[in-house]
mmCIF file of the N, C-alpha and C atoms, coordinates in Angstrom:
data_MODEL
# 
_entry.id   MODEL 
# 
loop_
_atom_site.group_PDB 
_atom_site.id 
_atom_site.type_symbol 
_atom_site.label_atom_id 
_atom_site.label_alt_id 
_atom_site.label_comp_id 
_atom_site.label_asym_id 
_atom_site.label_entity_id 
_atom_site.label_seq_id 
_atom_site.pdbx_PDB_ins_code 
_atom_site.Cartn_x 
_atom_site.Cartn_y 
_atom_site.Cartn_z 
_atom_site.occupancy 
_atom_site.B_iso_or_equiv 
_atom_site.pdbx_formal_charge 
_atom_site.auth_seq_id 
_atom_site.auth_comp_id 
_atom_site.auth_asym_id 
_atom_site.auth_atom_id 
_atom_site.pdbx_PDB_model_num 
ATOM 1   N N  . MET A 1 1  ? -135.645 144.928 291.528 1.00 0.00 ? 1  MET A N  1 
ATOM 2   C CA . MET A 1 1  ? -136.723 145.345 290.646 1.00 0.00 ? 1  MET A CA 1 
ATOM 3   C C  . MET A 1 1  ? -137.501 144.119 290.191 1.00 0.00 ? 1  MET A C  1 
ATOM 4   N N  . ASP A 1 2  ? -138.822 144.197 290.167 1.00 0.00 ? 2  ASP A N  1 
ATOM 5   C CA . ASP A 1 2  ? -139.657 143.116 289.665 1.00 0.00 ? 2  ASP A CA 1 
ATOM 6   C C  . ASP A 1 2  ? -139.461 142.977 288.162 1.00 0.00 ? 2  ASP A C  1 
ATOM 7   N N  . ASN A 1 3  ? -139.581 141.740 287.676 1.00 0.00 ? 3  ASN A N  1 
ATOM 8   C CA . ASN A 1 3  ? -139.501 141.515 286.236 1.00 0.00 ? 3  ASN A CA 1 
ATOM 9   C C  . ASN A 1 3  ? -140.776 142.017 285.583 1.00 0.00 ? 3  ASN A C  1 
ATOM 10  N N  . LYS A 1 4  ? -140.613 142.766 284.514 1.00 0.00 ? 4  LYS A N  1 
ATOM 11  C CA . LYS A 1 4  ? -141.760 143.296 283.785 1.00 0.00 ? 4  LYS A CA 1 
ATOM 12  C C  . LYS A 1 4  ? -141.548 143.048 282.301 1.00 0.00 ? 4  LYS A C  1 
ATOM 13  N N  . VAL A 1 5  ? -142.516 142.411 281.679 1.00 0.00 ? 5  VAL A N  1 
ATOM 14  C CA . VAL A 1 5  ? -142.499 142.214 280.237 1.00 0.00 ? 5  VAL A CA 1 
ATOM 15  C C  . VAL A 1 5  ? -143.385 143.293 279.639 1.00 0.00 ? 5  VAL A C  1 
ATOM 16  N N  . VAL A 1 6  ? -142.822 144.072 278.740 1.00 0.00 ? 6  VAL A N  1 
ATOM 17  C CA . VAL A 1 6  ? -143.564 145.142 278.088 1.00 0.00 ? 6  VAL A CA 1 
ATOM 18  C C  . VAL A 1 6  ? -143.668 144.804 276.610 1.00 0.00 ? 6  VAL A C  1 
ATOM 19  N N  . THR A 1 7  ? -144.892 144.689 276.126 1.00 0.00 ? 7  THR A N  1 
ATOM 20  C CA . THR A 1 7  ? -145.128 144.448 274.712 1.00 0.00 ? 7  THR A CA 1 
ATOM 21  C C  . THR A 1 7  ? -145.630 145.747 274.110 1.00 0.00 ? 7  THR A C  1 
ATOM 22  N N  . VAL A 1 8  ? -144.897 146.252 273.142 1.00 0.00 ? 8  VAL A N  1 
ATOM 23  C CA . VAL A 1 8  ? -145.292 147.491 272.465 1.00 0.00 ? 8  VAL A CA 1 
ATOM 24  C C  . VAL A 1 8  ? -145.503 147.162 271.002 1.00 0.00 ? 8  VAL A C  1 
ATOM 25  N N  . PRO A 1 9  ? -146.647 147.378 270.431 1.00 0.00 ? 9  PRO A N  1 
ATOM 26  C CA . PRO A 1 9  ? -147.866 147.798 271.092 1.00 0.00 ? 9  PRO A CA 1 
ATOM 27  C C  . PRO A 1 9  ? -148.657 146.599 271.554 1.00 0.00 ? 9  PRO A C  1 
ATOM 28  N N  . ASN A 1 10 ? -149.642 146.860 272.350 1.00 0.00 ? 10 ASN A N  1 
ATOM 29  C CA . ASN A 1 10 ? -150.611 145.839 272.714 1.00 0.00 ? 10 ASN A CA 1 
ATOM 30  C C  . ASN A 1 10 ? -151.887 146.191 271.967 1.00 0.00 ? 10 ASN A C  1 
ATOM 31  N N  . GLY A 1 11 ? -152.184 145.470 270.938 1.00 0.00 ? 11 GLY A N  1 
ATOM 32  C CA . GLY A 1 11 ? -153.316 145.806 270.090 1.00 0.00 ? 11 GLY A CA 1 
ATOM 33  C C  . GLY A 1 11 ? -152.887 146.781 269.010 1.00 0.00 ? 11 GLY A C  1 
ATOM 34  N N  . ALA A 1 12 ? -153.642 147.853 268.851 1.00 0.00 ? 12 ALA A N  1 
ATOM 35  C CA . ALA A 1 12 ? -153.396 148.786 267.755 1.00 0.00 ? 12 ALA A CA 1 
ATOM 36  C C  . ALA A 1 12 ? -152.792 150.093 268.244 1.00 0.00 ? 12 ALA A C  1 
ATOM 37  N N  . ALA A 1 13 ? -152.082 150.067 269.359 1.00 0.00 ? 13 ALA A N  1 
ATOM 38  C CA . ALA A 1 13 ? -151.611 151.302 269.990 1.00 0.00 ? 13 ALA A CA 1 
ATOM 39  C C  . ALA A 1 13 ? -150.726 152.157 269.093 1.00 0.00 ? 13 ALA A C  1 
ATOM 40  N N  . LEU A 1 14 ? -149.857 151.544 268.305 1.00 0.00 ? 14 LEU A N  1 
ATOM 41  C CA . LEU A 1 14 ? -148.945 152.337 267.474 1.00 0.00 ? 14 LEU A CA 1 
ATOM 42  C C  . LEU A 1 14 ? -149.158 152.062 265.996 1.00 0.00 ? 14 LEU A C  1 
ATOM 43  N N  . ARG A 1 15 ? -150.374 152.008 265.570 1.00 0.00 ? 15 ARG A N  1 
ATOM 44  C CA . ARG A 1 15 ? -150.694 151.708 264.177 1.00 0.00 ? 15 ARG A CA 1 
ATOM 45  C C  . ARG A 1 15 ? -150.686 152.969 263.322 1.00 0.00 ? 15 ARG A C  1 
ATOM 46  N N  . PHE A 1 16 ? -150.803 152.729 262.009 1.00 0.00 ? 16 PHE A N  1 
ATOM 47  C CA . PHE A 1 16 ? -150.830 153.807 261.036 1.00 0.00 ? 16 PHE A CA 1 
ATOM 48  C C  . PHE A 1 16 ? -152.144 153.761 260.271 1.00 0.00 ? 16 PHE A C  1 
ATOM 49  N N  . SER A 1 17 ? -152.586 154.936 259.780 1.00 0.00 ? 17 SER A N  1 
ATOM 50  C CA . SER A 1 17 ? -153.770 154.960 258.929 1.00 0.00 ? 17 SER A CA 1 
ATOM 51  C C  . SER A 1 17 ? -153.385 154.385 257.570 1.00 0.00 ? 17 SER A C  1 
ATOM 52  N N  . CYS A 1 18 ? -154.374 154.204 256.712 1.00 0.00 ? 18 CYS A N  1 
ATOM 53  C CA . CYS A 1 18 ? -154.101 153.621 255.393 1.00 0.00 ? 18 CYS A CA 1 
ATOM 54  C C  . CYS A 1 18 ? -153.189 154.498 254.549 1.00 0.00 ? 18 CYS A C  1 
ATOM 55  N N  . ASP A 1 19 ? -153.101 155.803 254.856 1.00 0.00 ? 19 ASP A N  1 
ATOM 56  C CA . ASP A 1 19 ? -152.191 156.671 254.095 1.00 0.00 ? 19 ASP A CA 1 
ATOM 57  C C  . ASP A 1 19 ? -150.828 156.818 254.776 1.00 0.00 ? 19 ASP A C  1 
ATOM 58  N N  . GLY A 1 20 ? -150.596 156.044 255.852 1.00 0.00 ? 20 GLY A N  1 
ATOM 59  C CA . GLY A 1 20 ? -149.298 156.061 256.515 1.00 0.00 ? 20 GLY A CA 1 
ATOM 60  C C  . GLY A 1 20 ? -149.173 157.036 257.674 1.00 0.00 ? 20 GLY A C  1 
ATOM 61  N N  . THR A 1 21 ? -150.230 157.768 257.983 1.00 0.00 ? 21 THR A N  1 
ATOM 62  C CA . THR A 1 21 ? -150.203 158.715 259.084 1.00 0.00 ? 21 THR A CA 1 
ATOM 63  C C  . THR A 1 21 ? -150.257 157.969 260.414 1.00 0.00 ? 21 THR A C  1 
ATOM 64  N N  . PRO A 1 22 ? -149.341 158.265 261.348 1.00 0.00 ? 22 PRO A N  1 
ATOM 65  C CA . PRO A 1 22 ? -149.400 157.599 262.658 1.00 0.00 ? 22 PRO A CA 1 
ATOM 66  C C  . PRO A 1 22 ? -150.713 157.902 263.372 1.00 0.00 ? 22 PRO A C  1 
ATOM 67  N N  . LEU A 1 23 ? -151.267 156.886 264.020 1.00 0.00 ? 23 LEU A N  1 
ATOM 68  C CA . LEU A 1 23 ? -152.515 157.053 264.766 1.00 0.00 ? 23 LEU A CA 1 
ATOM 69  C C  . LEU A 1 23 ? -152.234 157.182 266.258 1.00 0.00 ? 23 LEU A C  1 
ATOM 70  N N  . VAL A 1 24 ? -151.147 157.848 266.589 1.00 0.00 ? 24 VAL A N  1 
ATOM 71  C CA . VAL A 1 24 ? -150.768 158.026 267.984 1.00 0.00 ? 24 VAL A CA 1 
ATOM 72  C C  . VAL A 1 24 ? -150.130 159.409 268.119 1.00 0.00 ? 24 VAL A C  1 
ATOM 73  N N  . ARG A 1 25 ? -150.373 160.039 269.241 1.00 0.00 ? 25 ARG A N  1 
ATOM 74  C CA . ARG A 1 25 ? -149.811 161.367 269.475 1.00 0.00 ? 25 ARG A CA 1 
ATOM 75  C C  . ARG A 1 25 ? -148.345 161.266 269.877 1.00 0.00 ? 25 ARG A C  1 
ATOM 76  N N  . LYS A 1 26 ? -147.607 162.320 269.595 1.00 0.00 ? 26 LYS A N  1 
ATOM 77  C CA . LYS A 1 26 ? -146.200 162.376 269.958 1.00 0.00 ? 26 LYS A CA 1 
ATOM 78  C C  . LYS A 1 26 ? -146.007 162.217 271.466 1.00 0.00 ? 26 LYS A C  1 
ATOM 79  N N  . GLU A 1 27 ? -146.921 162.757 272.246 1.00 0.00 ? 27 GLU A N  1 
ATOM 80  C CA . GLU A 1 27 ? -146.841 162.655 273.701 1.00 0.00 ? 27 GLU A CA 1 
ATOM 81  C C  . GLU A 1 27 ? -146.910 161.201 274.166 1.00 0.00 ? 27 GLU A C  1 
ATOM 82  N N  . THR A 1 28 ? -147.693 160.397 273.459 1.00 0.00 ? 28 THR A N  1 
ATOM 83  C CA . THR A 1 28 ? -147.801 158.983 273.793 1.00 0.00 ? 28 THR A CA 1 
ATOM 84  C C  . THR A 1 28 ? -146.476 158.271 273.548 1.00 0.00 ? 28 THR A C  1 
ATOM 85  N N  . LEU A 1 29 ? -145.850 158.574 272.422 1.00 0.00 ? 29 LEU A N  1 
ATOM 86  C CA . LEU A 1 29 ? -144.547 157.982 272.110 1.00 0.00 ? 29 LEU A CA 1 
ATOM 87  C C  . LEU A 1 29 ? -143.517 158.361 273.164 1.00 0.00 ? 29 LEU A C  1 
ATOM 88  N N  . GLU A 1 30 ? -143.526 159.616 273.558 1.00 0.00 ? 30 GLU A N  1 
ATOM 89  C CA . GLU A 1 30 ? -142.575 160.076 274.574 1.00 0.00 ? 30 GLU A CA 1 
ATOM 90  C C  . GLU A 1 30 ? -142.837 159.395 275.920 1.00 0.00 ? 30 GLU A C  1 
ATOM 91  N N  . ALA A 1 31 ? -144.108 159.177 276.257 1.00 0.00 ? 31 ALA A N  1 
ATOM 92  C CA . ALA A 1 31 ? -144.442 158.500 277.510 1.00 0.00 ? 31 ALA A CA 1 
ATOM 93  C C  . ALA A 1 31 ? -143.966 157.047 277.497 1.00 0.00 ? 31 ALA A C  1 
ATOM 94  N N  . ILE A 1 32 ? -144.102 156.376 276.364 1.00 0.00 ? 32 ILE A N  1 
ATOM 95  C CA . ILE A 1 32 ? -143.602 155.007 276.242 1.00 0.00 ? 32 ILE A CA 1 
ATOM 96  C C  . ILE A 1 32 ? -142.098 154.981 276.462 1.00 0.00 ? 32 ILE A C  1 
ATOM 97  N N  . LYS A 1 33 ? -141.400 155.906 275.813 1.00 0.00 ? 33 LYS A N  1 
ATOM 98  C CA . LYS A 1 33 ? -139.936 155.956 275.950 1.00 0.00 ? 33 LYS A CA 1 
ATOM 99  C C  . LYS A 1 33 ? -139.508 156.306 277.376 1.00 0.00 ? 33 LYS A C  1 
ATOM 100 N N  . LYS A 1 34 ? -140.241 157.207 278.010 1.00 0.00 ? 34 LYS A N  1 
ATOM 101 C CA . LYS A 1 34 ? -139.844 157.689 279.335 1.00 0.00 ? 34 LYS A CA 1 
ATOM 102 C C  . LYS A 1 34 ? -140.257 156.743 280.457 1.00 0.00 ? 34 LYS A C  1 
ATOM 103 N N  . HIS A 1 35 ? -141.443 156.122 280.333 1.00 0.00 ? 35 HIS A N  1 
ATOM 104 C CA . HIS A 1 35 ? -141.990 155.380 281.461 1.00 0.00 ? 35 HIS A CA 1 
ATOM 105 C C  . HIS A 1 35 ? -141.997 153.857 281.295 1.00 0.00 ? 35 HIS A C  1 
ATOM 106 N N  . LEU A 1 36 ? -142.261 153.358 280.103 1.00 0.00 ? 36 LEU A N  1 
ATOM 107 C CA . LEU A 1 36 ? -142.378 151.909 279.929 1.00 0.00 ? 36 LEU A CA 1 
ATOM 108 C C  . LEU A 1 36 ? -141.051 151.221 279.626 1.00 0.00 ? 36 LEU A C  1 
ATOM 109 N N  . ILE A 1 37 ? -140.308 151.770 278.691 1.00 0.00 ? 37 ILE A N  1 
ATOM 110 C CA . ILE A 1 37 ? -139.056 151.115 278.302 1.00 0.00 ? 37 ILE A CA 1 
ATOM 111 C C  . ILE A 1 37 ? -138.074 151.010 279.464 1.00 0.00 ? 37 ILE A C  1 
ATOM 112 N N  . PRO A 1 38 ? -137.886 152.062 280.258 1.00 0.00 ? 38 PRO A N  1 
ATOM 113 C CA . PRO A 1 38 ? -136.915 151.947 281.356 1.00 0.00 ? 38 PRO A CA 1 
ATOM 114 C C  . PRO A 1 38 ? -137.251 150.887 282.407 1.00 0.00 ? 38 PRO A C  1 
ATOM 115 N N  . ILE A 1 39 ? -138.510 150.500 282.558 1.00 0.00 ? 39 ILE A N  1 
ATOM 116 C CA . ILE A 1 39 ? -138.862 149.515 283.580 1.00 0.00 ? 39 ILE A CA 1 
ATOM 117 C C  . ILE A 1 39 ? -138.981 148.108 283.019 1.00 0.00 ? 39 ILE A C  1 
ATOM 118 N N  . SER A 1 40 ? -138.753 147.941 281.720 1.00 0.00 ? 40 SER A N  1 
ATOM 119 C CA . SER A 1 40 ? -138.984 146.626 281.117 1.00 0.00 ? 40 SER A CA 1 
ATOM 120 C C  . SER A 1 40 ? -137.796 145.689 281.327 1.00 0.00 ? 40 SER A C  1 
ATOM 121 N N  . SER A 1 41 ? -138.110 144.489 281.780 1.00 0.00 ? 41 SER A N  1 
ATOM 122 C CA . SER A 1 41 ? -137.118 143.422 281.836 1.00 0.00 ? 41 SER A CA 1 
ATOM 123 C C  . SER A 1 41 ? -137.003 142.768 280.468 1.00 0.00 ? 41 SER A C  1 
ATOM 124 N N  . LEU A 1 42 ? -138.130 142.702 279.751 1.00 0.00 ? 42 LEU A N  1 
ATOM 125 C CA . LEU A 1 42 ? -138.163 142.195 278.382 1.00 0.00 ? 42 LEU A CA 1 
ATOM 126 C C  . LEU A 1 42 ? -139.108 143.077 277.583 1.00 0.00 ? 42 LEU A C  1 
ATOM 127 N N  . LEU A 1 43 ? -138.578 143.733 276.574 1.00 0.00 ? 43 LEU A N  1 
ATOM 128 C CA . LEU A 1 43 ? -139.362 144.587 275.683 1.00 0.00 ? 43 LEU A CA 1 
ATOM 129 C C  . LEU A 1 43 ? -139.578 143.822 274.393 1.00 0.00 ? 43 LEU A C  1 
ATOM 130 N N  . ILE A 1 44 ? -140.834 143.557 274.049 1.00 0.00 ? 44 ILE A N  1 
ATOM 131 C CA . ILE A 1 44 ? -141.175 142.871 272.807 1.00 0.00 ? 44 ILE A CA 1 
ATOM 132 C C  . ILE A 1 44 ? -141.812 143.906 271.900 1.00 0.00 ? 44 ILE A C  1 
ATOM 133 N N  . ILE A 1 45 ? -141.171 144.171 270.768 1.00 0.00 ? 45 ILE A N  1 
ATOM 134 C CA . ILE A 1 45 ? -141.619 145.261 269.903 1.00 0.00 ? 45 ILE A CA 1 
ATOM 135 C C  . ILE A 1 45 ? -141.405 144.915 268.437 1.00 0.00 ? 45 ILE A C  1 
ATOM 136 N N  . LYS A 1 46 ? -142.378 145.295 267.619 1.00 0.00 ? 46 LYS A N  1 
ATOM 137 C CA . LYS A 1 46 ? -142.255 145.100 266.174 1.00 0.00 ? 46 LYS A CA 1 
ATOM 138 C C  . LYS A 1 46 ? -141.305 146.158 265.603 1.00 0.00 ? 46 LYS A C  1 
ATOM 139 N N  . CYS A 1 47 ? -140.647 145.796 264.519 1.00 0.00 ? 47 CYS A N  1 
ATOM 140 C CA . CYS A 1 47 ? -139.722 146.737 263.889 1.00 0.00 ? 47 CYS A CA 1 
ATOM 141 C C  . CYS A 1 47 ? -140.435 148.021 263.456 1.00 0.00 ? 47 CYS A C  1 
ATOM 142 N N  . GLU A 1 48 ? -141.672 147.906 262.975 1.00 0.00 ? 48 GLU A N  1 
ATOM 143 C CA . GLU A 1 48 ? -142.411 149.104 262.555 1.00 0.00 ? 48 GLU A CA 1 
ATOM 144 C C  . GLU A 1 48 ? -142.647 150.058 263.723 1.00 0.00 ? 48 GLU A C  1 
ATOM 145 N N  . GLU A 1 49 ? -142.974 149.514 264.887 1.00 0.00 ? 49 GLU A N  1 
ATOM 146 C CA . GLU A 1 49 ? -143.202 150.357 266.056 1.00 0.00 ? 49 GLU A CA 1 
ATOM 147 C C  . GLU A 1 49 ? -141.877 150.922 266.579 1.00 0.00 ? 49 GLU A C  1 
ATOM 148 N N  . ALA A 1 50 ? -140.819 150.132 266.503 1.00 0.00 ? 50 ALA A N  1 
ATOM 149 C CA . ALA A 1 50 ? -139.492 150.623 266.893 1.00 0.00 ? 50 ALA A CA 1 
ATOM 150 C C  . ALA A 1 50 ? -139.075 151.784 266.008 1.00 0.00 ? 50 ALA A C  1 
ATOM 151 N N  . LYS A 1 51 ? -139.373 151.660 264.725 1.00 0.00 ? 51 LYS A N  1 
ATOM 152 C CA . LYS A 1 51 ? -139.079 152.740 263.775 1.00 0.00 ? 51 LYS A CA 1 
ATOM 153 C C  . LYS A 1 51 ? -139.827 154.013 264.174 1.00 0.00 ? 51 LYS A C  1 
ATOM 154 N N  . LEU A 1 52 ? -141.079 153.867 264.555 1.00 0.00 ? 52 LEU A N  1 
ATOM 155 C CA . LEU A 1 52 ? -141.880 155.027 264.958 1.00 0.00 ? 52 LEU A CA 1 
ATOM 156 C C  . LEU A 1 52 ? -141.332 155.662 266.236 1.00 0.00 ? 52 LEU A C  1 
ATOM 157 N N  . LEU A 1 53 ? -140.941 154.839 267.194 1.00 0.00 ? 53 LEU A N  1 
ATOM 158 C CA . LEU A 1 53 ? -140.419 155.357 268.466 1.00 0.00 ? 53 LEU A CA 1 
ATOM 159 C C  . LEU A 1 53 ? -139.047 156.011 268.311 1.00 0.00 ? 53 LEU A C  1 
ATOM 160 N N  . LEU A 1 54 ? -138.198 155.427 267.472 1.00 0.00 ? 54 LEU A N  1 
ATOM 161 C CA . LEU A 1 54 ? -136.822 155.919 267.360 1.00 0.00 ? 54 LEU A CA 1 
ATOM 162 C C  . LEU A 1 54 ? -136.599 156.848 266.170 1.00 0.00 ? 54 LEU A C  1 
ATOM 163 N N  . GLY A 1 55 ? -137.516 156.833 265.217 1.00 0.00 ? 55 GLY A N  1 
ATOM 164 C CA . GLY A 1 55 ? -137.384 157.712 264.065 1.00 0.00 ? 55 GLY A CA 1 
ATOM 165 C C  . GLY A 1 55 ? -136.306 157.290 263.083 1.00 0.00 ? 55 GLY A C  1 
ATOM 166 N N  . LYS A 1 56 ? -136.034 155.972 263.010 1.00 0.00 ? 56 LYS A N  1 
ATOM 167 C CA . LYS A 1 56 ? -135.060 155.516 262.019 1.00 0.00 ? 56 LYS A CA 1 
ATOM 168 C C  . LYS A 1 56 ? -135.502 154.193 261.416 1.00 0.00 ? 56 LYS A C  1 
ATOM 169 N N  . GLU A 1 57 ? -135.101 153.985 260.163 1.00 0.00 ? 57 GLU A N  1 
ATOM 170 C CA . GLU A 1 57 ? -135.462 152.791 259.415 1.00 0.00 ? 57 GLU A CA 1 
ATOM 171 C C  . GLU A 1 57 ? -134.690 151.581 259.933 1.00 0.00 ? 57 GLU A C  1 
ATOM 172 N N  . ILE A 1 58 ? -135.282 150.412 259.774 1.00 0.00 ? 58 ILE A N  1 
ATOM 173 C CA . ILE A 1 58 ? -134.648 149.157 260.164 1.00 0.00 ? 58 ILE A CA 1 
ATOM 174 C C  . ILE A 1 58 ? -134.720 148.226 258.959 1.00 0.00 ? 58 ILE A C  1 
ATOM 175 N N  . PHE A 1 59 ? -133.570 148.039 258.300 1.00 0.00 ? 59 PHE A N  1 
ATOM 176 C CA . PHE A 1 59 ? -133.519 147.198 257.105 1.00 0.00 ? 59 PHE A CA 1 
ATOM 177 C C  . PHE A 1 59 ? -132.653 145.958 257.287 1.00 0.00 ? 59 PHE A C  1 
ATOM 178 N N  . THR A 1 60 ? -131.559 146.093 258.001 1.00 0.00 ? 60 THR A N  1 
ATOM 179 C CA . THR A 1 60 ? -130.565 145.022 258.059 1.00 0.00 ? 60 THR A CA 1 
ATOM 180 C C  . THR A 1 60 ? -130.435 144.466 259.476 1.00 0.00 ? 60 THR A C  1 
ATOM 181 N N  . ASP A 1 61 ? -129.674 143.378 259.588 1.00 0.00 ? 61 ASP A N  1 
ATOM 182 C CA . ASP A 1 61 ? -129.385 142.830 260.910 1.00 0.00 ? 61 ASP A CA 1 
ATOM 183 C C  . ASP A 1 61 ? -128.651 143.855 261.764 1.00 0.00 ? 61 ASP A C  1 
ATOM 184 N N  . ASP A 1 62 ? -127.724 144.593 261.154 1.00 0.00 ? 62 ASP A N  1 
ATOM 185 C CA . ASP A 1 62 ? -126.998 145.628 261.893 1.00 0.00 ? 62 ASP A CA 1 
ATOM 186 C C  . ASP A 1 62 ? -127.944 146.717 262.396 1.00 0.00 ? 62 ASP A C  1 
ATOM 187 N N  . ASP A 1 63 ? -128.950 147.061 261.581 1.00 0.00 ? 63 ASP A N  1 
ATOM 188 C CA . ASP A 1 63 ? -129.964 148.032 262.017 1.00 0.00 ? 63 ASP A CA 1 
ATOM 189 C C  . ASP A 1 63 ? -130.722 147.503 263.229 1.00 0.00 ? 63 ASP A C  1 
ATOM 190 N N  . MET A 1 64 ? -131.024 146.206 263.216 1.00 0.00 ? 64 MET A N  1 
ATOM 191 C CA . MET A 1 64 ? -131.753 145.612 264.339 1.00 0.00 ? 64 MET A CA 1 
ATOM 192 C C  . MET A 1 64 ? -130.910 145.636 265.606 1.00 0.00 ? 64 MET A C  1 
ATOM 193 N N  . VAL A 1 65 ? -129.621 145.345 265.470 1.00 0.00 ? 65 VAL A N  1 
ATOM 194 C CA . VAL A 1 65 ? -128.727 145.394 266.633 1.00 0.00 ? 65 VAL A CA 1 
ATOM 195 C C  . VAL A 1 65 ? -128.649 146.820 267.175 1.00 0.00 ? 65 VAL A C  1 
ATOM 196 N N  . ALA A 1 66 ? -128.499 147.798 266.281 1.00 0.00 ? 66 ALA A N  1 
ATOM 197 C CA . ALA A 1 66 ? -128.431 149.201 266.707 1.00 0.00 ? 66 ALA A CA 1 
ATOM 198 C C  . ALA A 1 66 ? -129.731 149.622 267.383 1.00 0.00 ? 66 ALA A C  1 
ATOM 199 N N  . THR A 1 67 ? -130.856 149.146 266.879 1.00 0.00 ? 67 THR A N  1 
ATOM 200 C CA . THR A 1 67 ? -132.159 149.459 267.479 1.00 0.00 ? 67 THR A CA 1 
ATOM 201 C C  . THR A 1 67 ? -132.268 148.867 268.879 1.00 0.00 ? 67 THR A C  1 
ATOM 202 N N  . ALA A 1 68 ? -131.874 147.609 269.024 1.00 0.00 ? 68 ALA A N  1 
ATOM 203 C CA . ALA A 1 68 ? -131.899 146.972 270.341 1.00 0.00 ? 68 ALA A CA 1 
ATOM 204 C C  . ALA A 1 68 ? -130.989 147.710 271.316 1.00 0.00 ? 68 ALA A C  1 
ATOM 205 N N  . GLU A 1 69 ? -129.824 148.136 270.843 1.00 0.00 ? 69 GLU A N  1 
ATOM 206 C CA . GLU A 1 69 ? -128.900 148.890 271.695 1.00 0.00 ? 69 GLU A CA 1 
ATOM 207 C C  . GLU A 1 69 ? -129.510 150.225 272.114 1.00 0.00 ? 69 GLU A C  1 
ATOM 208 N N  . ALA A 1 70 ? -130.243 150.870 271.198 1.00 0.00 ? 70 ALA A N  1 
ATOM 209 C CA . ALA A 1 70 ? -130.885 152.147 271.530 1.00 0.00 ? 70 ALA A CA 1 
ATOM 210 C C  . ALA A 1 70 ? -131.921 151.955 272.640 1.00 0.00 ? 70 ALA A C  1 
ATOM 211 N N  . PHE A 1 71 ? -132.725 150.883 272.548 1.00 0.00 ? 71 PHE A N  1 
ATOM 212 C CA . PHE A 1 71 ? -133.704 150.607 273.605 1.00 0.00 ? 71 PHE A CA 1 
ATOM 213 C C  . PHE A 1 71 ? -133.009 150.225 274.908 1.00 0.00 ? 71 PHE A C  1 
ATOM 214 N N  . SER A 1 72 ? -131.911 149.513 274.804 1.00 0.00 ? 72 SER A N  1 
ATOM 215 C CA . SER A 1 72 ? -131.133 149.165 275.994 1.00 0.00 ? 72 SER A CA 1 
ATOM 216 C C  . SER A 1 72 ? -130.587 150.419 276.657 1.00 0.00 ? 72 SER A C  1 
ATOM 217 N N  . ASP A 1 73 ? -130.131 151.369 275.853 1.00 0.00 ? 73 ASP A N  1 
ATOM 218 C CA . ASP A 1 73 ? -129.629 152.640 276.383 1.00 0.00 ? 73 ASP A CA 1 
ATOM 219 C C  . ASP A 1 73 ? -130.723 153.422 277.116 1.00 0.00 ? 73 ASP A C  1 
ATOM 220 N N  . MET A 1 74 ? -131.995 153.169 276.743 1.00 0.00 ? 74 MET A N  1 
ATOM 221 C CA . MET A 1 74 ? -133.125 153.814 277.417 1.00 0.00 ? 74 MET A CA 1 
ATOM 222 C C  . MET A 1 74 ? -133.467 153.118 278.728 1.00 0.00 ? 74 MET A C  1 
ATOM 223 N N  . GLY A 1 75 ? -132.838 151.969 278.988 1.00 0.00 ? 75 GLY A N  1 
ATOM 224 C CA . GLY A 1 75 ? -133.079 151.261 280.235 1.00 0.00 ? 75 GLY A CA 1 
ATOM 225 C C  . GLY A 1 75 ? -133.672 149.884 280.085 1.00 0.00 ? 75 GLY A C  1 
ATOM 226 N N  . GLY A 1 76 ? -134.112 149.527 278.890 1.00 0.00 ? 76 GLY A N  1 
ATOM 227 C CA . GLY A 1 76 ? -134.664 148.190 278.682 1.00 0.00 ? 76 GLY A CA 1 
ATOM 228 C C  . GLY A 1 76 ? -133.586 147.136 278.863 1.00 0.00 ? 76 GLY A C  1 
ATOM 229 N N  . GLU A 1 77 ? -133.909 146.055 279.564 1.00 0.00 ? 77 GLU A N  1 
ATOM 230 C CA . GLU A 1 77 ? -132.920 145.009 279.835 1.00 0.00 ? 77 GLU A CA 1 
ATOM 231 C C  . GLU A 1 77 ? -132.793 144.031 278.680 1.00 0.00 ? 77 GLU A C  1 
ATOM 232 N N  . GLY A 1 78 ? -133.892 143.418 278.279 1.00 0.00 ? 78 GLY A N  1 
ATOM 233 C CA . GLY A 1 78 ? -133.892 142.477 277.156 1.00 0.00 ? 78 GLY A CA 1 
ATOM 234 C C  . GLY A 1 78 ? -134.794 143.019 276.072 1.00 0.00 ? 78 GLY A C  1 
ATOM 235 N N  . ILE A 1 79 ? -134.339 142.954 274.834 1.00 0.00 ? 79 ILE A N  1 
ATOM 236 C CA . ILE A 1 79 ? -135.107 143.518 273.718 1.00 0.00 ? 79 ILE A CA 1 
ATOM 237 C C  . ILE A 1 79 ? -135.361 142.422 272.693 1.00 0.00 ? 79 ILE A C  1 
ATOM 238 N N  . MET A 1 80 ? -136.624 142.225 272.298 1.00 0.00 ? 80 MET A N  1 
ATOM 239 C CA . MET A 1 80 ? -136.950 141.299 271.232 1.00 0.00 ? 80 MET A CA 1 
ATOM 240 C C  . MET A 1 80 ? -137.633 142.080 270.125 1.00 0.00 ? 80 MET A C  1 
ATOM 241 N N  . LEU A 1 81 ? -136.931 142.259 269.012 1.00 0.00 ? 81 LEU A N  1 
ATOM 242 C CA . LEU A 1 81 ? -137.508 142.912 267.839 1.00 0.00 ? 81 LEU A CA 1 
ATOM 243 C C  . LEU A 1 81 ? -138.102 141.837 266.950 1.00 0.00 ? 81 LEU A C  1 
ATOM 244 N N  . ARG A 1 82 ? -139.268 142.135 266.401 1.00 0.00 ? 82 ARG A N  1 
ATOM 245 C CA . ARG A 1 82 ? -139.893 141.179 265.495 1.00 0.00 ? 82 ARG A CA 1 
ATOM 246 C C  . ARG A 1 82 ? -140.545 141.913 264.346 1.00 0.00 ? 82 ARG A C  1 
ATOM 247 N N  . GLY A 1 83 ? -140.743 141.216 263.265 1.00 0.00 ? 83 GLY A N  1 
ATOM 248 C CA . GLY A 1 83 ? -141.405 141.790 262.100 1.00 0.00 ? 83 GLY A CA 1 
ATOM 249 C C  . GLY A 1 83 ? -142.810 141.235 261.967 1.00 0.00 ? 83 GLY A C  1 
ATOM 250 N N  . GLY A 1 84 ? -143.496 141.628 260.918 1.00 0.00 ? 84 GLY A N  1 
ATOM 251 C CA . GLY A 1 84 ? -144.821 141.095 260.642 1.00 0.00 ? 84 GLY A CA 1 
ATOM 252 C C  . GLY A 1 84 ? -145.901 141.739 261.471 1.00 0.00 ? 84 GLY A C  1 
ATOM 253 N N  . ASP A 1 85 ? -147.128 141.316 261.166 1.00 0.00 ? 85 ASP A N  1 
ATOM 254 C CA . ASP A 1 85 ? -148.296 141.856 261.867 1.00 0.00 ? 85 ASP A CA 1 
ATOM 255 C C  . ASP A 1 85 ? -148.664 141.018 262.992 1.00 0.00 ? 85 ASP A C  1 
# 
């Protein structure tokens, strides 16, 4: 398999409105999980976007490890979670 680096999001793909409403359709989230994550050699994702994709909060180091494991279970090889904008 070719190495593929997947950055989620690229730009404003998984952003929220000022009132916290996601600006992305559920179908888009499912497509990312089904098609992009399984082919990624390195998945670079912000904790906020990971929360949106997985539907769970990320507060602690243990939460980050569990999140990385969840993406790995989806097929992602290397996972880099990051915070901030």
